[in-house]
C-alpha positions in Angstrom: -24.1 36.3 -25.4 -20.8 35.2 -27.0 -20.0 31.5 -26.7 -17.2 30.5 -24.3 -14.1 28.8 -25.4 -13.6 25.2 -24.3 -10.4 24.7 -22.3 -8.0 22.2 -24.0 -7.0 19.5 -21.7 -3.3 18.7 -21.2 -2.4 15.2 -22.5 -1.2 14.2 -19.0 -3.2 15.0 -16.0 -3.7 13.8 -12.4 -6.9 12.0 -11.4 -8.3 11.6 -7.9 -10.7 8.8 -7.3 -13.7 8.7 -5.0 -16.1 5.8 -4.3 -19.4 6.5 -2.6 -23.0 5.3 -2.4 -26.3 7.1 -3.1 -29.2 5.0 -2.1 -28.3 1.4 -2.9 -26.0 2.3 -5.8 -22.2 2.5 -5.5 -20.5 5.0 -7.7 -16.9 5.4 -8.7 -15.6 8.9 -9.8 -12.3 9.9 -11.2 -11.8 13.7 -11.1 -9.2 15.0 -13.6 -7.1 18.0 -12.8 -4.2 19.5 -14.7 -0.8 19.4 -13.0 1.3 22.6 -13.1 4.9 21.4 -13.3 6.2 24.8 -12.5 4.4 25.1 -9.1 3.8 21.4 -8.4 0.2 22.2 -7.7 -3.0 20.6 -9.1 -5.3 22.9 -11.0 -9.1 23.1 -11.0 -11.1 20.0 -11.8 -11.7 19.8 -15.6 -13.1 16.4 -16.2 -15.2 13.8 -14.4 -15.5 10.1 -15.2 -18.4 8.6 -13.3 -19.4 4.9 -13.3 -22.0 2.8 -11.4 -23.8 -0.5 -11.7 -23.1 -3.2 -14.2 -21.4 -2.2 -17.5 -24.1 -1.6 -20.1 -26.9 -1.0 -17.6 -29.1 2.1 -17.6 -27.6 3.2 -14.3 -24.1 3.0 -15.7 -25.0 4.8 -18.9 -26.7 7.6 -16.9 -23.6 8.0 -14.6 -21.3 8.1 -17.6 -23.4 10.6 -19.5 -23.6 12.8 -16.3 -19.8 12.7 -16.1 -19.5 13.8 -19.8 -21.9 16.8 -19.3 -20.2 17.8 -16.1 -16.8 17.7 -17.8 -18.0 19.9 -20.7 -19.4 22.4 -18.2 -16.0 22.5 -16.3 -14.1 22.8 -19.6 -16.2 25.7 -20.6 -15.4 27.5 -17.4 -18.3 26.9 -15.1 -17.0 26.9 -11.6 -17.4 23.6 -9.7 -19.0 25.4 -6.7 -21.6 27.0 -9.0 -22.5 23.6 -10.5 -22.7 22.0 -7.0 -25.1 24.8 -5.8 -27.4 24.2 -8.8 -27.8 20.5 -8.1 -30.7 18.9 -6.1 -30.3 18.9 -2.3 -32.3 17.2 0.4 -34.1 19.1 3.2 -30.9 19.0 5.3 -28.8 20.5 2.4 -27.0 17.3 1.6 -26.6 16.3 -2.1 -29.6 14.2 -3.3 -27.8 12.6 -6.2 -24.3 11.4 -7.3 -23.3 14.6 -9.1 -24.0 16.6 -6.0 -21.8 14.3 -4.0 -18.9 14.5 -6.5 -19.1 18.3 -6.8 -19.1 18.7 -3.0 -16.0 16.5 -3.0 -14.4 18.7 -5.8 -15.1 21.9 -3.8 -14.0 20.4 -0.5 -10.7 19.3 -2.1 -10.0 22.9 -3.0 -11.0 24.5 -6.2 -10.3 28.0 -5.1 -12.3 31.0 -6.2 -9.1 32.2 -7.9 -8.8 29.0 -9.9 -12.4 29.3 -11.0 -12.0 32.9 -12.0 -8.8 32.1 -14.0 -10.8 29.7 -16.3 
């Protein structure tokens, strides 16, 4: 299998922020999307900054590292919906962890199948 090419991020991009809790931990996510000046539309999610807990804590490091790995997957063209489906769910189908919550949010905010195919 040939390696994919990582999408170069534009130097300026929009970020949407989301705050949510999983268990007793509050998370803050910033979802980066390129802005198409020609159409005025936001493109698919290409980066994720995720923080939680006290700076320097293991929870915060784990959240940040998860955001880095998620960003790399998005930049290499993995569709957000596919990542979301691969993450752990509870018996009711709800996300069991913070990345699942974020990817459900990304998909609900509208990464279209067309945008995912264009990557």
